[in-house]
C-alpha positions, 0 to 999 in steps of 0.5 A: 446738497446739505448733509441732511439731504445726503443722509436721507439719500444714502438711507434710501440707497442703502435700503434699496441695496439691502432689499435687492441683496435679500431678494437675490438667489445668492442670499437665499438660505443655504446649507453648508454640507461640511457641517454635521447638522447641515449635512444631516438636513441635506441627507434627510431631504435627499432620502425623504421629505421633511414635511412628512409626505411619502416619497417613492424610490424605485429600481430597475435591476439586473441580477447576476449569479457568481459561482467560484471560478466562473464569469458572473452570469445574468439570470434575472431582472427585477423592478420594485420600489420603497415608499417611505415617510419621515416622522419628526421626533424630539431633539431633531431626530426622525423615524424613517418608516418604509415598506417595499416591494420588488418583482422578479422579471424575465431577463429578456422580456422584462415580464414579471414572472411567477416561476423560473428555471434555475440555470445552475440546477436546471430545476423550475422553482416557484418565485416568492416576490419581495414584500417587506413591511416594515423596513424602518429605522431611527435617524438621529442627528449628529452630536457636537462631535459628529461627522457630516455625511460624505457629500461630494460636490463637483460642478453643478452636481452632488452625490452621497454614497452609502456602504452598508455591510450586513452580518447577522444570524440567518433566519433560515438555519441550514439544519431546518432548511437545507435547501433554502439556507445559505448557511448559519449567518446572513452575509450581504452588503448594500451600496447606494450612490444618490445624485442631485443638483448641487443647488438643490442639495444646499437649498434650505428652502425645499422639503425634498430633494429630487434625486436619482440613484445607483444601487449595488448589492451582494447577497446569498442565494435567495431561499426560493432558488433552492441552492442551499450552501452551494458556493457563490452569491448574487450580484444586484446592479441597478438604478432608480429615481425618487418620486412624489407619488405612486402614479409616477412609478412604472406601469407594470410595477403599479399594476402588479402592486395594486393587484397583489399588494395594495397596502404598499401604495403608500408609506406607513403612518407610524414606526413599528418593528421588527423589520421584514426581509426576504428571508423572514417573509419566506420563513413566515410563508413557509410556517403558514403553509403559504409558499407558492407550489403551483406556479407554471 
């Protein structure tokens, strides 16, 4: 073999090797979750869809009441979902625009209920379902000295935990709302753990990461429970999944939403404020004289 023939043969072999390398899974575009920018991208795809499509995250929850010195007592179930959309903004930031509904259910049957006998007061109360619109925020990428989200990778699985302590003035102040207000300040906490396949989390080729999640929350008595400033609080323990469409949600949740809150079948198209909570929603209904009164 002459040098010319050898060089030609080597070139063909090298080109073939390069082509196989580029086509192999190991060479596919991946994210380094230890880097702030890559970790932020992975987080966006975990909670939403960077193509701007709506995503649905549901939950199936048990609510427990905790009174001082007493064992936590399961009192209700709850099912609902959040539907959100990522809207790309300049400099890599996003608006995360969402709305959410959640429906209280009988602890044993799982049936959505409109009234409830409070086991702590023995009084029947009309329920105000959750219908919060909007629940939105800005998502800004980390700067040069920013920190990467705390992803945990173990084997073929990855997770991301978020702990959100909350404290702000209570919309329902006790002087004007003695039965509905737990005090001058709203004190609560939200805790999420999102789980996904490791390969999906580090992939840089998909716009949305399929995931499921655990949700834990502590919060004050709900206004419609009429517990006032009774010592104690609520514990929410649940789990859920991420979906690409409304049709994938549980049948009972879909049916109730279509009947009572049809605008919640998709995500908002733009960012607007102020955010709604169960407390601001209750206050609006009360001010407008629209709180449910006949619910037996």
